[in-house]
N, CA, C and O atoms as a printed pandas DataFrame, in Angstrom:
     atom_number atom_name residue_name chain_id  residue_number  x_coord  y_coord  z_coord
0              1         N          MET        A               1 -166.831    3.382  -32.959
1              2        CA          MET        A               1 -165.628    2.938  -32.300
2              3         C          MET        A               1 -165.667    1.413  -32.162
3              4         O          MET        A               1 -166.714    0.810  -31.925
4              5         N          ARG        A               2 -164.496    0.824  -32.318
5              6        CA          ARG        A               2 -164.356   -0.615  -32.145
6              7         C          ARG        A               2 -163.492   -0.894  -30.927
7              8         O          ARG        A               2 -162.561   -0.153  -30.613
8              9         N          ILE        A               3 -163.829   -1.989  -30.249
9             10        CA          ILE        A               3 -163.061   -2.409  -29.081
10            11         C          ILE        A               3 -162.699   -3.885  -29.224
11            12         O          ILE        A               3 -163.240   -4.602  -30.067
12            13         N          ARG        A               4 -161.773   -4.313  -28.380
13            14        CA          ARG        A               4 -161.367   -5.721  -28.388
14            15         C          ARG        A               4 -161.408   -6.275  -26.965
15            16         O          ARG        A               4 -160.911   -5.663  -26.020
16            17         N          PHE        A               5 -162.017   -7.453  -26.848
17            18        CA          PHE        A               5 -161.984   -8.232  -25.613
18            19         C          PHE        A               5 -160.953   -9.330  -25.841
19            20         O          PHE        A               5 -161.016  -10.030  -26.851
20            21         N          GLU        A               6 -160.001   -9.492  -24.916
21            22        CA          GLU        A               6 -159.029  -10.581  -25.014
22            23         C          GLU        A               6 -159.104  -11.402  -23.743
23            24         O          GLU        A               6 -158.968  -10.875  -22.640
24            25         N          MET        A               7 -159.325  -12.723  -23.909
25            26        CA          MET        A               7 -159.464  -13.618  -22.772
26            27         C          MET        A               7 -159.213  -15.053  -23.196
27            28         O          MET        A               7 -159.695  -15.481  -24.244
28            29         N          ALA        A               8 -158.475  -15.793  -22.409
29            30        CA          ALA        A               8 -158.258  -17.226  -22.641
30            31         C          ALA        A               8 -157.819  -17.533  -24.070
31            32         O          ALA        A               8 -158.240  -18.535  -24.648
32            33         N          GLY        A               9 -156.969  -16.670  -24.644
33            34        CA          GLY        A               9 -156.505  -16.893  -26.004
34            35         C          GLY        A               9 -157.535  -16.557  -27.075
35            36         O          GLY        A               9 -157.307  -16.815  -28.257
36            37         N          VAL        A              10 -158.660  -15.986  -26.673
37            38        CA          VAL        A              10 -159.725  -15.608  -27.607
38            39         C          VAL        A              10 -159.747  -14.088  -27.711
39            40         O          VAL        A              10 -159.740  -13.389  -26.698
40            41         N          SER        A              11 -159.775  -13.581  -28.946
41            42        CA          SER        A              11 -159.969  -12.155  -29.185
42            43         C          SER        A              11 -161.343  -11.967  -29.816
43            44         O          SER        A              11 -161.698  -12.650  -30.776
44            45         N          LEU        A              12 -162.101  -11.042  -29.269
45            46        CA          LEU        A              12 -163.431  -10.747  -29.795
46            47         C          LEU        A              12 -163.514   -9.242  -30.000
47            48         O          LEU        A              12 -163.425   -8.469  -29.046
48            49         N          ASP        A              13 -163.687   -8.832  -31.259
49            50        CA          ASP        A              13 -163.846   -7.415  -31.566
50            51         C          ASP        A              13 -165.328   -7.072  -31.608
51            52         O          ASP        A              13 -166.164   -7.903  -31.964
52            53         N          ALA        A              14 -165.636   -5.839  -31.239
53            54        CA          ALA        A              14 -167.030   -5.396  -31.228
54            55         C          ALA        A              14 -167.110   -3.943  -31.672
55            56         O          ALA        A              14 -166.167   -3.169  -31.509
56            57         N          GLU        A              15 -168.243   -3.600  -32.227
57            58        CA          GLU        A              15 -168.548   -2.231  -32.664
58            59         C          GLU        A              15 -169.505   -1.625  -31.645
59            60         O          GLU        A              15 -170.551   -2.205  -31.355
60            61         N          LEU        A              16 -169.149   -0.452  -31.095
61            62        CA          LEU        A              16 -170.020    0.199  -30.132
62            63         C          LEU        A              16 -171.237    0.809  -30.813
63            64         O          LEU        A              16 -171.153    1.312  -31.933
64            65         N          LEU        A              17 -172.365    0.757  -30.120
65            66        CA          LEU        A              17 -173.590    1.393  -30.576
66            67         C          LEU        A              17 -173.623    2.808  -30.004
67            68         O          LEU        A              17 -172.807    3.155  -29.149
68            69         N          ASP        A              18 -174.553    3.613  -30.469
69            70        CA          ASP        A              18 -174.679    4.984  -29.983
70            71         C          ASP        A              18 -175.669    4.998  -28.821
71            72         O          ASP        A              18 -176.832    5.363  -28.993
72            73         N          THR        A              19 -175.199    4.597  -27.636
73            74        CA          THR        A              19 -176.048    4.557  -26.444
74            75         C          THR        A              19 -175.310    5.196  -25.269
75            76         O          THR        A              19 -174.084    5.301  -25.291
76            77         N          PRO        A              20 -176.049    5.623  -24.248
77            78        CA          PRO        A              20 -175.393    6.161  -23.051
78            79         C          PRO        A              20 -174.452    5.129  -22.403
79            80         O          PRO        A              20 -173.383    5.486  -21.909
80            81         N          THR        A              21 -174.848    3.874  -22.409
81            82        CA          THR        A              21 -174.003    2.829  -21.817
82            83         C          THR        A              21 -172.696    2.687  -22.590
83            84         O          THR        A              21 -171.630    2.592  -21.982
84            85         N          ALA        A              22 -172.762    2.671  -23.913
85            86        CA          ALA        A              22 -171.551    2.555  -24.732
86            87         C          ALA        A              22 -170.605    3.719  -24.454
87            88         O          ALA        A              22 -169.394    3.525  -24.351
88            89         N          LYS        A              23 -171.145    4.913  -24.335
89            90        CA          LYS        A              23 -170.314    6.091  -24.059
90            91         C          LYS        A              23 -169.654    5.979  -22.694
91            92         O          LYS        A              23 -168.480    6.321  -22.549
92            93         N          ALA        A              24 -170.383    5.509  -21.693
93            94        CA          ALA        A              24 -169.835    5.369  -20.335
94            95         C          ALA        A              24 -168.722    4.328  -20.305
95            96         O          ALA        A              24 -167.694    4.533  -19.658
96            97         N          ILE        A              25 -168.923    3.213  -21.001
97            98        CA          ILE        A              25 -167.900    2.165  -21.033
98            99         C          ILE        A              25 -166.674    2.652  -21.803
99           100         O          ILE        A              25 -165.545    2.455  -21.352
100          101         N          ALA        A              26 -166.880    3.283  -22.954
101          102        CA          ALA        A              26 -165.757    3.785  -23.758
102          103         C          ALA        A              26 -164.898    4.760  -22.956
103          104         O          ALA        A              26 -163.677    4.783  -23.108
104          105         N          ALA        A              27 -165.529    5.562  -22.109
105          106        CA          ALA        A              27 -164.801    6.553  -21.319
106          107         C          ALA        A              27 -163.873    5.911  -20.288
107          108         O          ALA        A              27 -162.934    6.557  -19.823
108          109         N          LYS        A              28 -164.117    4.665  -19.928
109          110        CA          LYS        A              28 -163.308    3.969  -18.914
110          111         C          LYS        A              28 -162.228    3.066  -19.514
111          112         O          LYS        A              28 -161.411    2.515  -18.775
112          113         N          LEU        A              29 -162.210    2.908  -20.820
113          114        CA          LEU        A              29 -161.240    2.013  -21.453
114          115         C          LEU        A              29 -159.840    2.583  -21.381
115          116         O          LEU        A              29 -159.693    3.805  -21.410
116          117         N          PRO        A              30 -158.799    1.763  -21.289
117          118        CA          PRO        A              30 -158.844    0.303  -21.185
118          119         C          PRO        A              30 -159.048   -0.128  -19.730
119          120         O          PRO        A              30 -158.784    0.639  -18.804
120          121         N          PHE        A              31 -159.523   -1.371  -19.541
121          122        CA          PHE        A              31 -159.627   -1.941  -18.204
122          123         C          PHE        A              31 -159.525   -3.456  -18.305
123          124         O          PHE        A              31 -159.638   -4.039  -19.384
124          125         N          SER        A              32 -159.310   -4.072  -17.154
125          126        CA          SER        A              32 -159.239   -5.530  -17.105
126          127         C          SER        A              32 -160.135   -6.019  -15.984
127          128         O          SER        A              32 -160.508   -5.261  -15.089
128          129         N          SER        A              33 -160.473   -7.294  -16.048
129          130        CA          SER        A              33 -161.365   -7.887  -15.059
130          131         C          SER        A              33 -161.110   -9.385  -15.019
131          132         O          SER        A              33 -160.199   -9.896  -15.670
132          133         N          SER        A              34 -161.924  -10.067  -14.251
133          134        CA          SER        A              34 -161.827  -11.518  -14.126
134          135         C          SER        A              34 -163.140  -12.145  -14.582
135          136         O          SER        A              34 -164.217  -11.728  -14.154
136          137         N          ALA        A              35 -163.047  -13.143  -15.447
137          138        CA          ALA        A              35 -164.234  -13.760  -16.033
138          139         C          ALA        A              35 -165.015  -14.587  -15.024
139          140         O          ALA        A              35 -164.455  -15.243  -14.146
140          141         N          MET        A              36 -166.330  -14.528  -15.188
141          142        CA          MET        A              36 -167.240  -15.436  -14.507
142          143         C          MET        A              36 -168.092  -16.063  -15.613
143          144         O          MET        A              36 -168.268  -15.466  -16.675
144          145         N          THR        A              37 -168.613  -17.250  -15.368
145          146        CA          THR        A              37 -169.449  -17.896  -16.371
146          147         C          THR        A              37 -170.762  -18.332  -15.735
147          148         O          THR        A              37 -170.838  -18.617  -14.540
148          149         N          TRP        A              38 -171.789  -18.373  -16.573
149          150        CA          TRP        A              38 -173.118  -18.802  -16.140
150          151         C          TRP        A              38 -173.759  -19.475  -17.334
151          152         O          TRP        A              38 -174.301  -18.799  -18.209
152          153         N          GLY        A              39 -173.706  -20.797  -17.385
153          154        CA          GLY        A              39 -174.140  -21.486  -18.591
154          155         C          GLY        A              39 -173.266  -21.036  -19.747
155          156         O          GLY        A              39 -172.042  -20.985  -19.624
156          157         N          GLU        A              40 -173.891  -20.711  -20.870
157          158        CA          GLU        A              40 -173.150  -20.227  -22.038
158          159         C          GLU        A              40 -173.164  -18.695  -22.073
159          160         O          GLU        A              40 -173.627  -18.069  -23.027
160          161         N          GLU        A              41 -172.643  -18.136  -21.005
161          162        CA          GLU        A              41 -172.501  -16.685  -20.873
162          163         C          GLU        A              41 -171.195  -16.419  -20.135
163          164         O          GLU        A              41 -170.862  -17.099  -19.165
164          165         N          VAL        A              42 -170.465  -15.417  -20.613
165          166        CA          VAL        A              42 -169.294  -14.906  -19.915
166          167         C          VAL        A              42 -169.664  -13.515  -19.437
167          168         O          VAL        A              42 -170.179  -12.703  -20.206
168          169         N          TYR        A              43 -169.402  -13.242  -18.166
169          170        CA          TYR        A              43 -169.651  -11.893  -17.669
170          171         C          TYR        A              43 -168.522  -11.489  -16.732
171          172         O          TYR        A              43 -167.819  -12.335  -16.179
172          173         N          PHE        A              44 -168.363  -10.187  -16.564
173          174        CA          PHE        A              44 -167.268   -9.691  -15.737
174          175         C          PHE        A              44 -167.566   -8.264  -15.290
175          176         O          PHE        A              44 -168.126   -7.457  -16.032
176          177         N          GLU        A              45 -167.167   -7.981  -14.045
177          178        CA          GLU        A              45 -167.380   -6.657  -13.481
178          179         C          GLU        A              45 -166.531   -5.624  -14.205
179          180         O          GLU        A              45 -165.411   -5.897  -14.636
180          181         N          VAL        A              46 -167.104   -4.419  -14.325
181          182        CA          VAL        A              46 -166.408   -3.310  -14.982
182          183         C          VAL        A              46 -166.537   -2.053  -14.118
183          184         O          VAL        A              46 -167.452   -1.957  -13.301
184          185         N          PRO        A              47 -165.626   -1.087  -14.294
185          186        CA          PRO        A              47 -165.650    0.135  -13.479
186          187         C          PRO        A              47 -166.652    1.167  -13.990
187          188         O          PRO        A              47 -166.329    2.345  -14.147
188          189         N          VAL        A              48 -167.875    0.699  -14.245
189          190        CA          VAL        A              48 -168.924    1.553  -14.818
190          191         C          VAL        A              48 -170.222    1.270  -14.056
191          192         O          VAL        A              48 -170.544    0.119  -13.761
192          193         N          GLN        A              49 -170.953    2.329  -13.748
193          194        CA          GLN        A              49 -172.280    2.162  -13.159
194          195         C          GLN        A              49 -173.247    2.994  -13.981
195          196         O          GLN        A              49 -173.190    4.224  -13.983
196          197         N          VAL        A              50 -174.137    2.301  -14.679
197          198        CA          VAL        A              50 -175.106    2.942  -15.561
198          199         C          VAL        A              50 -176.484    2.372  -15.232
199          200         O          VAL        A              50 -176.615    1.185  -14.933
200          201         N          ALA        A              51 -177.497    3.210  -15.287
201          202        CA          ALA        A              51 -178.868    2.763  -15.026
202          203         C          ALA        A              51 -179.395    1.920  -16.186
203          204         O          ALA        A              51 -178.881    1.988  -17.303
204          205         N          ARG        A              52 -180.413    1.137  -15.907
205          206        CA          ARG        A              52 -181.064    0.336  -16.943
206          207         C          ARG        A              52 -181.716    1.289  -17.951
207          208         O          ARG        A              52 -182.429    2.217  -17.569
208          209         N          GLU        A              53 -181.464    1.046  -19.236
209          210        CA          GLU        A              53 -182.052    1.875  -20.284
210          211         C          GLU        A              53 -183.459    1.374  -20.609
211          212         O          GLU        A              53 -183.814    0.243  -20.278
212          213         N          LYS        A              54 -184.251    2.219  -21.254
213          214        CA          LYS        A              54 -185.654    1.893  -21.558
214          215         C          LYS        A              54 -185.803    0.623  -22.394
215          216         O          LYS        A              54 -186.765   -0.126  -22.225
216          217         N          ASP        A              55 -184.845    0.383  -23.299
217          218        CA          ASP        A              55 -184.951   -0.778  -24.188
218          219         C          ASP        A              55 -184.141   -1.982  -23.702
219          220         O          ASP        A              55 -183.839   -2.884  -24.484
220          221         N          ALA        A              56 -183.790   -1.998  -22.415
221          222        CA          ALA        A              56 -183.039   -3.133  -21.853
222          223         C          ALA        A              56 -183.844   -4.418  -22.021
223          224         O          ALA        A              56 -185.075   -4.401  -21.984
224          225         N          LYS        A              57 -183.139   -5.529  -22.205
225          226        CA          LYS        A              57 -183.827   -6.809  -22.395
226          227         C          LYS        A              57 -183.019   -7.945  -21.800
227          228         O          LYS        A              57 -181.798   -7.869  -21.669
228          229         N          ALA        A              58 -183.740   -9.006  -21.440
229          230        CA          ALA        A              58 -183.090  -10.185  -20.847
230          231         C          ALA        A              58 -182.781  -11.239  -21.909
231          232         O          ALA        A              58 -181.768  -11.932  -21.809
232          233         N          VAL        A              59 -183.633  -11.370  -22.920
233          234        CA          VAL        A              59 -183.387  -12.339  -23.994
234          235         C          VAL        A              59 -182.625  -11.621  -25.097
235          236         O          VAL        A              59 -183.117  -10.659  -25.687
236          237         N          VAL        A              60 -181.413  -12.103  -25.366
237          238        CA          VAL        A              60 -180.548  -11.453  -26.341
238          239         C          VAL        A              60 -180.230  -12.402  -27.488
239          240         O          VAL        A              60 -180.419  -13.615  -27.392
240          241         N          THR        A              61 -179.746  -11.819  -28.561
241          242        CA          THR        A              61 -179.259  -12.588  -29.702
242          243         C          THR        A              61 -177.756  -12.742  -29.530
243          244         O          THR        A              61 -177.069  -11.750  -29.288
244          245         N          PRO        A              62 -177.219  -13.966  -29.649
245          246        CA          PRO        A              62 -175.767  -14.102  -29.549
246          247         C          PRO        A              62 -175.080  -13.105  -30.488
247          248         O          PRO        A              62 -175.424  -12.996  -31.665
248          249         N          GLY        A              63 -174.115  -12.393  -29.943
249          250        CA          GLY        A              63 -173.448  -11.332  -30.699
250          251         C          GLY        A              63 -173.776   -9.962  -30.143
251          252         O          GLY        A              63 -173.033   -9.006  -30.365
252          253         N          GLU        A              64 -174.885   -9.855  -29.419
253          254        CA          GLU        A              64 -175.195   -8.595  -28.745
254          255         C          GLU        A              64 -174.387   -8.554  -27.443
255          256         O          GLU        A              64 -174.411   -9.500  -26.656
256          257         N          ILE        A              65 -173.681   -7.458  -27.233
257          258        CA          ILE        A              65 -172.882   -7.289  -26.025
258          259         C          ILE        A              65 -173.721   -6.457  -25.052
259          260         O          ILE        A              65 -174.188   -5.370  -25.392
260          261         N          ALA        A              66 -173.904   -6.981  -23.842
261          262        CA          ALA        A              66 -174.810   -6.359  -22.876
262          263         C          ALA        A              66 -174.064   -5.825  -21.663
263          264         O          ALA        A              66 -172.974   -6.286  -21.323
264          265         N          TYR        A              67 -174.683   -4.837  -21.020
265          266        CA          TYR        A              67 -174.227   -4.355  -19.721
266          267         C          TYR        A              67 -175.327   -4.692  -18.728
267          268         O          TYR        A              67 -176.490   -4.346  -18.936
268          269         N          TRP        A              68 -174.955   -5.366  -17.654
269          270        CA          TRP        A              68 -175.902   -5.807  -16.639
270          271         C          TRP        A              68 -175.899   -4.803  -15.491
271          272         O          TRP        A              68 -175.004   -4.841  -14.646
272          273         N          PRO        A              69 -176.896   -3.895  -15.444
273          274        CA          PRO        A              69 -176.915   -2.858  -14.411
274          275         C          PRO        A              69 -176.948   -3.413  -12.983
275          276         O          PRO        A              69 -176.374   -2.812  -12.075
276          277         N          ASP        A              70 -177.605   -4.540  -12.780
277          278        CA          ASP        A              70 -177.724   -5.105  -11.432
278          279         C          ASP        A              70 -176.383   -5.573  -10.880
279          280         O          ASP        A              70 -176.198   -5.619   -9.664
280          281         N          GLY        A              71 -175.447   -5.919  -11.760
281          282        CA          GLY        A              71 -174.157   -6.432  -11.302
282          283         C          GLY        A              71 -172.966   -5.600  -11.728
283          284         O          GLY        A              71 -171.820   -5.979  -11.488
284          285         N          HIS        A              72 -173.237   -4.439  -12.376
285          286        CA          HIS        A              72 -172.159   -3.574  -12.888
286          287         C          HIS        A              72 -171.178   -4.413  -13.694
287          288         O          HIS        A              72 -169.970   -4.385  -13.459
288          289         N          ALA        A              73 -171.723   -5.161  -14.650
289          290        CA          ALA        A              73 -170.904   -6.115  -15.401
290          291         C          ALA        A              73 -171.283   -6.122  -16.874
291          292         O          ALA        A              73 -172.414   -5.815  -17.250
292          293         N          ILE        A              74 -170.303   -6.480  -17.692
293          294        CA          ILE        A              74 -170.561   -6.754  -19.100
294          295         C          ILE        A              74 -170.932   -8.226  -19.191
295          296         O          ILE        A              74 -170.282   -9.077  -18.584
296          297         N          ALA        A              75 -171.975   -8.519  -19.947
297          298        CA          ALA        A              75 -172.441   -9.896  -20.128
298          299         C          ALA        A              75 -172.459  -10.214  -21.621
299          300         O          ALA        A              75 -173.021   -9.471  -22.425
300          301         N          ILE        A              76 -171.829  -11.339  -21.974
301          302        CA          ILE        A              76 -171.807  -11.766  -23.371
302          303         C          ILE        A              76 -172.384  -13.180  -23.419
303          304         O          ILE        A              76 -171.707  -14.156  -23.096
304          305         N          GLY        A              77 -173.642  -13.266  -23.830
305          306        CA          GLY        A              77 -174.299  -14.562  -23.950
306          307         C          GLY        A              77 -174.031  -15.153  -25.319
307          308         O          GLY        A              77 -174.104  -14.457  -26.331
308          309         N          PHE        A              78 -173.718  -16.447  -25.348
309          310        CA          PHE        A              78 -173.474  -17.096  -26.643
310          311         C          PHE        A              78 -174.267  -18.391  -26.789
311          312         O          PHE        A              78 -174.018  -19.170  -27.709
312          313         N          GLY        A              79 -175.203  -18.621  -25.905
313          314        CA          GLY        A              79 -176.035  -19.830  -25.947
314          315         C          GLY        A              79 -176.961  -19.843  -24.741
315          316         O          GLY        A              79 -177.350  -18.794  -24.227
316          317         N          ARG        A              80 -177.305  -21.041  -24.300
317          318        CA          ARG        A              80 -178.263  -21.186  -23.203
318          319         C          ARG        A              80 -177.632  -20.884  -21.840
319          320         O          ARG        A              80 -176.462  -21.179  -21.593
320          321         N          THR        A              81 -178.445  -20.287  -20.969
321          322        CA          THR        A              81 -178.065  -20.072  -19.574
322          323         C          THR        A              81 -178.997  -20.934  -18.718
323          324         O          THR        A              81 -179.951  -21.505  -19.246
324          325         N          PRO        A              82 -178.745  -21.041  -17.416
325          326        CA          PRO        A              82 -179.619  -21.872  -16.582
326          327         C          PRO        A              82 -181.101  -21.482  -16.593
327          328         O          PRO        A              82 -181.947  -22.310  -16.256
328          329         N          ILE        A              83 -181.433  -20.249  -16.972
329          330        CA          ILE        A              83 -182.852  -19.857  -16.996
330          331         C          ILE        A              83 -183.411  -19.723  -18.417
331          332         O          ILE        A              83 -184.528  -19.236  -18.589
332          333         N          SER        A              84 -182.662  -20.142  -19.424
333          334        CA          SER        A              84 -183.148  -20.077  -20.806
334          335         C          SER        A              84 -184.347  -21.001  -20.971
335          336         O          SER        A              84 -184.442  -22.056  -20.342
336          337         N          GLN        A              85 -185.254  -20.573  -21.831
337          338        CA          GLN        A              85 -186.385  -21.414  -22.213
338          339         C          GLN        A              85 -186.166  -21.807  -23.655
339          340         O          GLN        A              85 -186.042  -20.946  -24.526
340          341         N          GLY        A              86 -186.119  -23.109  -23.916
341          342        CA          GLY        A              86 -185.824  -23.562  -25.268
342          343         C          GLY        A              86 -184.394  -23.206  -25.622
343          344         O          GLY        A              86 -183.486  -23.379  -24.810
344          345         N          SER        A              87 -184.192  -22.706  -26.837
345          346        CA          SER        A              87 -182.838  -22.417  -27.306
346          347         C          SER        A              87 -182.437  -20.946  -27.129
347          348         O          SER        A              87 -181.379  -20.535  -27.606
348          349         N          GLU        A              88 -183.268  -20.158  -26.454
349          350        CA          GLU        A              88 -182.969  -18.727  -26.298
350          351         C          GLU        A              88 -181.737  -18.486  -25.416
351          352         O          GLU        A              88 -181.327  -19.347  -24.638
352          353         N          THR        A              89 -181.170  -17.304  -25.563
353          354        CA          THR        A              89 -180.088  -16.851  -24.698
354          355         C          THR        A              89 -180.705  -15.834  -23.744
355          356         O          THR        A              89 -180.976  -14.696  -24.127
356          357         N          ARG        A              90 -180.925  -16.256  -22.493
357          358        CA          ARG        A              90 -181.590  -15.390  -21.509
358          359         C          ARG        A              90 -180.603  -15.015  -20.404
359          360         O          ARG        A              90 -180.055  -15.878  -19.718
360          361         N          LEU        A              91 -180.392  -13.707  -20.249
361          362        CA          LEU        A              91 -179.517  -13.199  -19.199
362          363         C          LEU        A              91 -180.300  -13.133  -17.887
363          364         O          LEU        A              91 -181.521  -13.288  -17.890
364          365         N          ALA        A              92 -179.612  -12.907  -16.773
365          366        CA          ALA        A              92 -180.224  -12.961  -15.445
366          367         C          ALA        A              92 -181.355  -11.952  -15.256
367          368         O          ALA        A              92 -182.336  -12.248  -14.574
368          369         N          SER        A              93 -181.233  -10.775  -15.847
369          370        CA          SER        A              93 -182.249   -9.727  -15.766
370          371         C          SER        A              93 -182.015   -8.783  -16.940
371          372         O          SER        A              93 -180.997   -8.898  -17.623
372          373         N          PRO        A              94 -182.941   -7.847  -17.189
373          374        CA          PRO        A              94 -182.770   -6.970  -18.352
374          375         C          PRO        A              94 -181.433   -6.229  -18.347
375          376         O          PRO        A              94 -180.989   -5.699  -17.329
376          377         N          CYS        A              95 -180.815   -6.214  -19.522
377          378        CA          CYS        A              95 -179.498   -5.601  -19.713
378          379         C          CYS        A              95 -179.553   -4.589  -20.848
379          380         O          CYS        A              95 -180.398   -4.670  -21.739
380          381         N          ASN        A              96 -178.623   -3.628  -20.793
381          382        CA          ASN        A              96 -178.481   -2.626  -21.857
382          383         C          ASN        A              96 -177.600   -3.201  -22.960
383          384         O          ASN        A              96 -176.486   -3.653  -22.693
384          385         N          ILE        A              97 -178.089   -3.186  -24.188
385          386        CA          ILE        A              97 -177.280   -3.620  -25.327
386          387         C          ILE        A              97 -176.482   -2.405  -25.796
387          388         O          ILE        A              97 -177.053   -1.373  -26.151
388          389         N          TRP        A              98 -175.153   -2.541  -25.793
389          390        CA          TRP        A              98 -174.314   -1.376  -26.093
390          391         C          TRP        A              98 -173.287   -1.630  -27.198
391          392         O          TRP        A              98 -172.615   -0.695  -27.633
392          393         N          ALA        A              99 -173.152   -2.880  -27.659
393          394        CA          ALA        A              99 -172.204   -3.176  -28.737
394          395         C          ALA        A              99 -172.623   -4.452  -29.450
395          396         O          ALA        A              99 -173.433   -5.230  -28.947
396          397         N          LYS        A             100 -172.053   -4.647  -30.637
397          398        CA          LYS        A             100 -172.291   -5.855  -31.438
398          399         C          LYS        A             100 -170.957   -6.515  -31.743
399          400         O          LYS        A             100 -170.014   -5.859  -32.185
400          401         N          ALA        A             101 -170.887   -7.811  -31.505
401          402        CA          ALA        A             101 -169.675   -8.567  -31.813
402          403         C          ALA        A             101 -169.470   -8.622  -33.318
403          404         O          ALA        A             101 -170.434   -8.692  -34.080
404          405         N          LEU        A             102 -168.209   -8.589  -33.743
405          406        CA          LEU        A             102 -167.883   -8.628  -35.166
406          407         C          LEU        A             102 -167.435  -10.020  -35.617
407          408         O          LEU        A             102 -167.098  -10.221  -36.783
408          409         N          SER        A             103 -167.434  -10.972  -34.692
409          410        CA          SER        A             103 -167.118  -12.361  -35.036
410          411         C          SER        A             103 -167.975  -13.283  -34.166
411          412         O          SER        A             103 -168.757  -12.811  -33.340
412          413         N          ASP        A             104 -167.831  -14.565  -34.348
413          414        CA          ASP        A             104 -168.684  -15.542  -33.680
414          415         C          ASP        A             104 -168.385  -15.620  -32.182
415          416         O          ASP        A             104 -167.272  -15.962  -31.782
416          417         N          VAL        A             105 -169.385  -15.301  -31.361
417          418        CA          VAL        A             105 -169.202  -15.327  -29.912
418          419         C          VAL        A             105 -169.121  -16.752  -29.353
419          420         O          VAL        A             105 -168.780  -16.932  -28.184
420          421         N          LYS        A             106 -169.426  -17.752  -30.159
421          422        CA          LYS        A             106 -169.318  -19.144  -29.685
422          423         C          LYS        A             106 -167.874  -19.494  -29.299
423          424         O          LYS        A             106 -167.648  -20.457  -28.565
424          425         N          ALA        A             107 -166.902  -18.723  -29.786
425          426        CA          ALA        A             107 -165.495  -18.939  -29.411
426          427         C          ALA        A             107 -165.302  -18.757  -27.907
427          428         O          ALA        A             107 -164.309  -19.223  -27.348
428          429         N          LEU        A             108 -166.250  -18.077  -27.248
429          430        CA          LEU        A             108 -166.136  -17.848  -25.810
430          431         C          LEU        A             108 -166.339  -19.122  -24.989
431          432         O          LEU        A             108 -166.155  -19.102  -23.771
432          433         N          LYS        A             109 -166.712  -20.220  -25.632
433          434        CA          LYS        A             109 -166.823  -21.503  -24.915
434          435         C          LYS        A             109 -165.499  -21.876  -24.258
435          436         O          LYS        A             109 -165.485  -22.621  -23.279
436          437         N          ALA        A             110 -164.384  -21.366  -24.786
437          438        CA          ALA        A             110 -163.051  -21.677  -24.245
438          439         C          ALA        A             110 -162.750  -20.926  -22.951
439          440         O          ALA        A             110 -161.787  -21.257  -22.259
440          441         N          VAL        A             111 -163.558  -19.922  -22.613
441          442        CA          VAL        A             111 -163.282  -19.089  -21.440
442          443         C          VAL        A             111 -163.757  -19.795  -20.172
443          444         O          VAL        A             111 -164.871  -20.318  -20.119
444          445         N          ARG        A             112 -162.910  -19.804  -19.164
445          446        CA          ARG        A             112 -163.221  -20.407  -17.869
446          447         C          ARG        A             112 -163.256  -19.327  -16.796
447          448         O          ARG        A             112 -162.569  -18.311  -16.901
448          449         N          ALA        A             113 -164.047  -19.552  -15.784
449          450        CA          ALA        A             113 -164.143  -18.613  -14.663
450          451         C          ALA        A             113 -162.757  -18.351  -14.087
451          452         O          ALA        A             113 -161.953  -19.269  -13.923
452          453         N          GLY        A             114 -162.497  -17.102  -13.789
453          454        CA          GLY        A             114 -161.231  -16.719  -13.200
454          455         C          GLY        A             114 -160.193  -16.234  -14.192
455          456         O          GLY        A             114 -159.200  -15.631  -13.785
456          457         N          CYS        A             115 -160.388  -16.476  -15.483
457          458        CA          CYS        A             115 -159.378  -16.017  -16.439
458          459         C          CYS        A             115 -159.443  -14.489  -16.567
459          460         O          CYS        A             115 -160.492  -13.872  -16.375
460          461         N          ARG        A             116 -158.315  -13.917  -16.889
461          462        CA          ARG        A             116 -158.206  -12.455  -17.007
462          463         C          ARG        A             116 -158.807  -11.997  -18.334
463          464         O          ARG        A             116 -158.626  -12.636  -19.371
464          465         N          ILE        A             117 -159.517  -10.890  -18.277
465          466        CA          ILE        A             117 -160.107  -10.273  -19.466
466          467         C          ILE        A             117 -159.553   -8.868  -19.608
467          468         O          ILE        A             117 -159.562   -8.083  -18.660
468          469         N          GLU        A             118 -159.070   -8.560  -20.807
469          470        CA          GLU        A             118 -158.590   -7.212  -21.117
470          471         C          GLU        A             118 -159.548   -6.615  -22.143
471          472         O          GLU        A             118 -159.921   -7.275  -23.113
472          473         N          VAL        A             119 -159.945   -5.359  -21.923
473          474        CA          VAL        A             119 -160.829   -4.660  -22.850
474          475         C          VAL        A             119 -160.165   -3.349  -23.220
475          476         O          VAL        A             119 -159.770   -2.574  -22.349
476          477         N          ARG        A             120 -160.040   -3.099  -24.546
477          478        CA          ARG        A             120 -159.360   -1.872  -24.991
478          479         C          ARG        A             120 -159.957   -1.387  -26.310
479          480         O          ARG        A             120 -160.616   -2.134  -27.033
480          481         N          LYS        A             121 -159.705   -0.126  -26.592
481          482        CA          LYS        A             121 -160.113    0.467  -27.871
482          483         C          LYS        A             121 -159.193   -0.036  -28.956
483          484         O          LYS        A             121 -158.012   -0.281  -28.712
484          485         N          LEU        A             122 -159.725   -0.191  -30.151
485          486        CA          LEU        A             122 -158.901   -0.512  -31.312
486          487         C          LEU        A             122 -158.551    0.794  -32.019
487          488         O          LEU        A             122 -159.340    1.739  -32.019
488          489         N          PRO        A             123 -157.349    0.842  -32.630
489          490        CA          PRO        A             123 -156.958    2.074  -33.330
490          491         C          PRO        A             123 -157.832    2.334  -34.557
491          492         O          PRO        A             123 -157.635    3.328  -35.256
């Protein structure tokens, strides 16, 4: 299944992985939220509560779409955050990877805190 994030004039499509988190998020679509930023990361609360999966990780590759169990939020890192070491993309704590972006997540640099985010399934 493919989904689309729309925010601040940026559209980002992603392919869901076969994980419990992806299934839980897909079941709640469509939904909207308000963006928050933390360094080069956009995150936003979602109406999903899922436990941390065994393979959760804090250091991600830009393009991996994460769910942050501690904040019930989707986190999309596209560069350095305040706790990154070197050039890594480090999220606040281990997150479940549940989707892969199909285009360059660096476009999210245009997103500012408070902007509306819409998330929906693609046909």
